[in-house]
C-alpha positions in Angstrom: 210.5 78.1 138.7 206.5 78.4 137.8 205.9 80.8 141.0 208.9 82.6 140.1 207.4 83.5 136.0 204.1 84.6 137.7 205.5 87.1 140.3 207.2 88.4 137.3 203.9 88.5 135.0 201.8 90.2 137.8 203.0 93.8 137.4 202.6 93.6 133.4 198.9 92.0 134.1 198.2 94.9 136.1 199.4 97.4 133.5 197.5 95.3 131.0 194.1 96.1 133.3 194.9 99.6 133.2 195.4 99.8 129.7 192.4 97.7 129.2 190.2 99.9 131.3 191.5 103.3 130.2 190.4 102.2 126.6 187.0 101.2 127.8 186.2 104.6 129.4 187.5 106.6 126.7 184.6 105.1 124.6 181.0 105.4 124.9 178.2 104.2 123.3 174.6 106.1 122.8 171.6 104.1 121.8 168.2 105.1 121.2 164.8 105.4 119.7 163.5 108.3 117.2 159.8 109.3 116.6 157.3 111.6 115.2 155.9 113.7 117.8 152.6 113.4 115.8 151.7 110.1 115.5 154.8 108.3 117.6 155.4 106.3 114.9 159.5 105.4 114.5 161.5 107.5 111.9 164.0 105.7 109.6 167.1 107.1 107.9 167.3 110.2 110.7 170.6 111.1 110.8 172.3 111.2 114.1 175.6 112.5 114.6 177.9 114.3 116.9 178.1 118.0 115.7 181.7 119.0 114.1 182.8 115.2 114.1 182.8 112.1 111.7 180.8 110.2 113.9 177.2 109.2 112.5 174.6 106.4 112.1 170.9 106.6 110.7 168.2 105.1 112.3 166.8 101.5 111.2 163.1 100.5 110.1 162.0 100.5 114.0 163.3 104.2 114.4 166.8 102.6 116.6 170.7 103.7 116.1 173.9 103.2 118.0 176.8 105.6 117.6 179.8 105.2 119.7 181.7 108.3 120.9 185.0 109.1 122.4 182.8 110.2 125.8 184.1 113.8 125.0 181.5 116.5 125.7 179.8 117.5 123.1 176.3 117.6 121.1 174.0 114.8 119.8 171.8 115.9 116.3 169.6 114.4 115.4 168.0 115.1 112.0 165.0 114.5 109.5 163.8 115.8 106.2 160.2 117.7 107.5 161.3 117.9 111.0 162.7 120.3 113.5 165.8 119.7 114.5 166.8 117.3 117.8 170.2 118.6 119.9 171.2 117.6 122.9 174.5 118.1 125.0 176.5 115.2 125.8 179.6 113.9 127.9 180.7 111.2 130.0 178.1 111.5 132.3 175.3 111.6 130.0 172.8 108.6 129.7 173.5 105.9 126.9 170.0 105.7 125.9 167.9 108.4 124.3 164.0 108.8 123.8 164.0 111.4 121.0 160.6 112.8 119.8 160.6 115.1 116.4 158.9 118.0 116.2 156.9 118.3 112.4 158.0 121.6 110.6 155.6 124.2 109.1 155.5 123.5 105.7 156.3 126.4 103.5 158.8 125.3 100.6 158.4 128.3 97.7 160.7 130.6 97.2 160.5 134.0 98.4 161.5 136.9 96.5 160.8 140.7 97.6 162.0 142.9 95.5 160.7 142.9 91.3 158.1 140.3 91.6 160.0 138.2 89.7 162.4 135.4 90.6 166.2 136.8 91.9 167.4 133.3 91.9 170.8 133.4 90.1 171.4 136.9 91.7 170.8 135.4 95.0 172.9 132.6 94.4 175.9 135.0 93.2 175.7 136.4 96.8 175.3 133.7 98.8 177.7 131.1 97.2 181.3 133.5 98.2 179.6 134.6 101.1 178.7 130.8 102.5 181.5 129.0 101.3 184.2 131.9 101.0 185.8 133.4 98.4 189.2 131.6 98.7 190.4 128.8 96.6 189.0 126.4 98.9 184.9 128.5 98.9 185.3 128.5 95.0 186.3 124.6 94.6 183.5 123.8 96.8 180.6 122.5 95.2 176.9 122.4 97.3 175.3 119.0 94.9 172.1 119.6 96.4 171.1 123.6 95.7 167.1 122.9 94.9 166.8 122.7 98.9 168.0 126.3 99.2 165.0 129.1 100.0 166.5 132.4 99.6 164.3 135.5 100.7 166.2 138.9 99.5 164.9 142.4 100.5 166.1 145.6 101.6 165.5 147.3 104.8 166.1 151.2 105.6 167.0 152.1 108.6 166.4 156.3 109.6 168.5 158.1 111.7 166.4 160.1 114.2 169.0 162.7 115.0 169.9 163.8 111.3 167.1 162.1 109.2 169.7 160.5 107.0 168.9 156.6 106.0 171.0 153.9 105.4 169.7 151.7 102.7 170.8 147.5 103.9 170.6 144.4 101.3 169.7 141.5 103.0 169.8 137.6 102.1 168.2 135.2 104.0 168.7 131.7 103.1 167.2 128.4 104.9 166.9 124.5 103.8 164.2 122.2 104.1 166.9 119.4 104.1 170.4 118.9 104.7 172.9 120.3 102.3 175.5 118.3 101.0 178.8 120.2 100.0 181.8 118.5 98.5 185.0 119.9 99.4 187.9 118.2 97.1 190.8 120.2 98.3 190.8 118.8 101.5 189.2 115.8 100.9 185.6 115.6 102.7 181.7 115.5 102.0 180.4 117.9 104.6 176.6 117.4 105.5 175.2 120.3 106.7 171.9 121.1 108.7 171.7 124.9 108.3 169.5 126.3 111.1 169.7 130.5 110.1 172.1 131.8 107.6 171.6 136.0 106.5 173.9 138.4 104.9 174.0 141.9 105.8 175.6 144.6 103.2 175.2 148.1 103.5 177.9 151.4 102.6 179.7 150.9 105.6 180.0 147.2 106.1 179.3 143.4 105.1 178.1 141.2 108.2 177.0 137.4 107.6 175.8 135.7 110.4 174.8 131.7 110.4 173.9 128.8 113.1 174.7 125.3 111.6 175.1 122.0 112.9 177.4 119.5 110.6 179.2 116.1 109.8 181.9 114.9 107.4 182.5 111.8 105.6 185.5 111.6 104.4 186.6 111.5 100.8 188.6 107.8 100.0 191.9 109.2 98.1 192.6 107.3 94.8 196.0 107.3 95.5 199.2 108.2 97.9 199.6 111.3 96.1 195.8 112.6 96.5 196.1 111.8 99.8 198.8 114.2 100.7 197.2 116.6 98.7 194.8 116.3 101.0 196.8 116.6 103.7 198.7 119.4 102.6 195.3 121.4 102.1 194.1 120.3 105.5 196.8 122.4 107.0 196.4 125.1 104.9 192.7 125.3 105.9 193.6 124.9 109.6 196.5 127.4 109.8 195.3 131.4 110.4 191.7 130.0 111.1 189.2 131.0 113.8 189.8 127.5 115.0 193.5 127.3 115.0 193.6 130.5 116.9 190.7 129.4 119.6 192.8 126.5 120.2 196.0 128.0 120.5 193.8 130.7 123.2 192.8 127.7 124.9 196.1 126.1 125.3 198.2 129.0 126.2 200.2 128.7 123.0 199.6 131.6 121.0 202.8 132.8 120.6 204.4 129.2 119.9 201.0 129.2 117.0 202.4 132.2 115.4 199.9 134.7 116.7 201.1 138.1 118.3 197.9 140.0 120.2 197.4 143.2 121.3 194.4 144.5 123.2 192.5 147.7 122.2 189.9 148.3 125.1 187.2 151.1 124.9 186.9 151.2 128.5 190.2 152.9 130.5 189.3 151.4 133.8 189.5 147.9 132.4 192.7 148.6 130.7 194.2 149.9 133.8 193.2 147.1 135.7 194.7 145.0 133.4 198.0 146.7 133.6 197.5 146.6 137.4 197.5 142.9 136.9 194.2 142.8 138.9 190.2 141.5 137.9 188.5 144.6 135.8 185.5 146.3 137.2 182.4 146.7 134.7 182.3 150.9 134.3 180.9 153.3 131.7 183.4 153.4 128.2 185.5 156.0 127.4 188.3 156.7 125.1 189.9 153.9 123.4 192.6 152.5 125.5 195.8 150.9 124.0 197.7 148.2 125.8 201.1 147.9 125.2 201.0 148.3 121.5 204.7 148.0 120.7 205.2 144.4 122.6 203.0 142.1 120.5 201.8 139.8 123.2 199.1 139.8 125.4 198.3 137.8 128.9 195.3 136.3 129.2 196.2 135.3 133.3 193.7 137.1 134.6 191.1 137.3 132.2 191.0 133.7 131.0 190.1 131.1 133.3 188.8 127.1 133.4 185.3 127.0 133.6 184.8 123.2 133.0 187.2 120.4 132.0 187.2 121.3 128.1 186.0 125.2 128.2 187.6 127.9 129.2 185.9 131.7 129.7 186.9 135.1 128.9 185.7 137.5 131.3 185.5 141.5 131.7 186.5 142.1 128.1 182.9 143.1 126.8 183.8 145.6 124.1 187.2 144.5 124.0 189.0 144.4 120.6 192.2 142.0 119.7 194.5 142.7 117.0 195.7 139.3 116.3 198.9 139.2 113.9 199.8 135.7 112.3 203.4 134.9 111.3 204.0 132.7 108.5 206.8 130.1 108.3 206.3 130.7 104.6 203.1 128.4 103.6 204.8 125.5 105.7 203.0 126.2 109.2 202.6 128.9 111.8 206.2 130.5 113.0 207.2 129.7 116.4 207.7 133.0 118.1 208.5 131.6 121.5 211.8 130.5 120.2 215.4 131.4 121.0 217.1 132.6 118.0 220.4 134.5 117.1 220.8 138.0 118.0 219.3 140.8 115.5 216.9 138.1 114.2 214.2 139.9 112.5 210.8 138.0 112.8 208.8 140.5 110.7 209.8 139.0 107.6 207.6 136.3 108.4 204.8 138.6 109.0 202.3 140.0 106.1 199.5 142.6 107.0 197.4 141.3 104.8 196.8 138.3 107.4 196.0 140.5 110.5 192.8 139.5 112.1 190.7 141.1 114.7 188.3 139.6 117.7 186.0 141.1 119.6 184.0 140.3 122.8 180.5 140.6 122.6 179.6 139.2 126.0 181.6 139.9 129.3 181.7 135.9 129.8 182.9 134.2 126.2 183.3 130.6 126.1 186.1 129.0 124.2 186.3 125.5 123.6 189.4 122.9 124.0 188.6 122.0 119.9 188.7 125.5 119.2 185.1 126.4 119.3 182.9 128.9 120.6 178.9 128.8 121.3 176.5 131.1 119.8 177.8 134.6 118.5 180.2 135.5 122.0 183.4 136.4 119.7 183.4 138.0 116.3 185.9 137.7 113.9 187.1 140.3 111.4 190.0 140.4 108.7 192.1 137.6 107.1 190.5 134.5 109.4 187.1 135.4 107.9 187.7 134.5 104.5 187.9 131.0 105.8 184.4 129.7 105.6 182.3 126.8 105.1 184.6 126.0 102.1 187.2 125.3 104.4 185.6 123.8 107.5 187.4 121.2 109.1 186.5 118.5 111.7 186.5 119.4 115.1 189.0 116.5 116.1 191.4 117.5 113.2 194.9 118.2 114.6 197.9 119.3 111.9 200.7 116.8 111.6 203.3 117.7 114.8 206.3 119.5 113.3 209.3 117.2 113.1 212.6 117.5 115.0 214.4 118.4 111.4 211.9 121.3 110.8 212.5 122.6 114.2 215.9 122.5 112.9 215.8 124.5 110.4 213.8 127.3 112.2 216.3 127.5 115.1 219.2 128.0 112.4 217.4 130.6 110.2 
């Protein structure tokens, strides 16, 4: 009898062992020591975190830290006041122990003012806040808790066209910080800690361009009650949908249309456009006139141009200079409208589309990387339009996923 019971237990025991092993391999602990490069002394209270996540810790009095991760790829950031930022790529194959040496910054903490010989801080902040946090509801509600660490430089650049001697005057505002920014995001329920490496605003009579490089981590705000938690979840969904992260994730997963995105491709290179239509790899040739690819189809197939690069990255190849018009279909504020779902004959999906929600994406490189979490390294892709209104005030952790639609929601959409 006992032998019979044990025989029945063996498969279950094996299954439990496999599950436990899977759980163990999914977690990884990274530990190490942070010290100063000038005198090799350990640094206390250095911030150690995974960029874009809520996984963070601080070094102790001996400069030691220990941080648990999921084992997925990302960037480990080490930050300390008065020192240059340290960053390194990590993955499941990265060393479990690190020896981090930080380099001291050159000390220059005074505010720089170029125009007028007097402080323009109030005027500069009026430019900076909406351009940095966003001019939408998320940006207006967000609040920087330590504005005193901001160093703002304002100037005007004049560019002369050598052919017709015309002048273009560009207003430039650059911002740096001497310690991490602390930003309160009351709508989505997060505290944002942000190491701003570079931020620049350029405005002329033709356009406004904002460029930045930043590393950040999140600390959730504890909800006071269930009602506030529901509000947090509602605003997180609103911040996520029709954002650059939402689009890039949908692109990576080959789920653009099911997430409400219809994409047209505009190519200035006719040879590339012809190659795309022919379903073969495109060649790099001189630019010619603009070519519209299937402008009435409202769909774009990346099969020949979007291929795996690593286990969590894909690359858009051969589309440098290509511009994609992104039409977004929204289910009346309750998430994206599924364009793949079959509906009754004569159904008009255009009632779910608002042209004010349209955006554009431009490939600035012939190899543009898109990661599984919806992020893109460097300035390989540039977005224009509605997507760009969501800035740091609407930022969400890289691992945020909106709630899955219920079967009742799907049935409701099918019957419409």
